[in-house]
N, C-alpha and C positions, 0 to 999 in steps of 0.2 A: 760580213760580221767580223772578220779578222781585223779590218781597218778600225772599226768601232771599238773592238776589244783593246787594240794597242793604244788608241787615244784615251780610253777610259782607264787603262792601266797606268798610263803616264799621269793622269789627273788624280789617281787614287792616293798618291803619296807613298805607296809601297816602295821601300828601298831595297829591292831584290833584283838581281840581274835577270833580264828576260832573254831567253835563248829560244830560237825557233828554226824551223827548216827553211831551206832556200825558197820554197813555194810561198812561205809567209812573209818573206823579206826581200822579194825581188825588186828591181828598180821601179816597176810600176806601182807596186804596193807602197814602197817607201815614199815615193813622191806623194801619194794620196794621204799617207799618215802624217807627213811633214815632220815637224820638230819632235813629235812624240816618238819617232823612230830613233832618235839620238841615243846612242849607248847600247842598243840591242845587239846581240850577237847572233850571227847567221851561220848555220851549219850547212854545208853543201859539198858535193863531190865535183863541182865545176864552178868556175868563175870567169867572167869576161876579162878579168885582169890577170889571168895566168900568163906569165911572161915566157912564152916559147913561140917558135915560128908557126907551128900547126894551129895553135889557138888564135894567134894574130890573123892568120889567113882566114880562118872561119869567121871571126868577129868582123873583120874588115869587109869580107864578102857579104855577110848578112846585112851590115849597115848599108853597103852600096845597093844591095837588092831591095831592101825594105825601108830604108830611111830611119831605122831605130835600132837600138841595141837588142841583141838576141836574148830571149829568155832561156832558162835552163832546159826547157822542153826542146828548143831548137837544137841545142848541143847534143841532146840524146838522138834526135833524128839524124843529125849530121854524122855522128859517130856510127850509128847503125847503118846508114847508107854506105859509108866508107868501109865498114866491116864486110857488108854484103858484096860490094864491088871487088874488094880484095879477094874474098873467097871465090867469086865468080871468075876471076882471072886465073885461079889455080885448079878449079874443078867445074865440070859441067853440072848444072843444077839438077839434071835428070839422074845423076849418080848420087843418090842420097848419102851413101857412106863416104864417098870422096868429098862431097860438099860439106858434110858435117865435120870431117877431119880438117878441111881447109878453114872452116870457121874457127 
């Protein structure tokens, strides 16, 4: 329905900026919407275009493994896995207080 909405919004002639969350304007959705997505603003806490070594490693690894760009959900999983691995290297998971502190 979001794809249809964006197309209908573009056809409506309403001249107001359209702002939406990352989930509404990810690369798959934007491709399906086509030109109607031009000019929309996307709000997100992560982007595949963040220019740092950690993000490049994640994006490149995801593309190599899956043959496509990562969605925002994949970044959440990657960050969560790294957080857990970091905490597990500092505290045993059977030590709830220690593990919580390590997180």
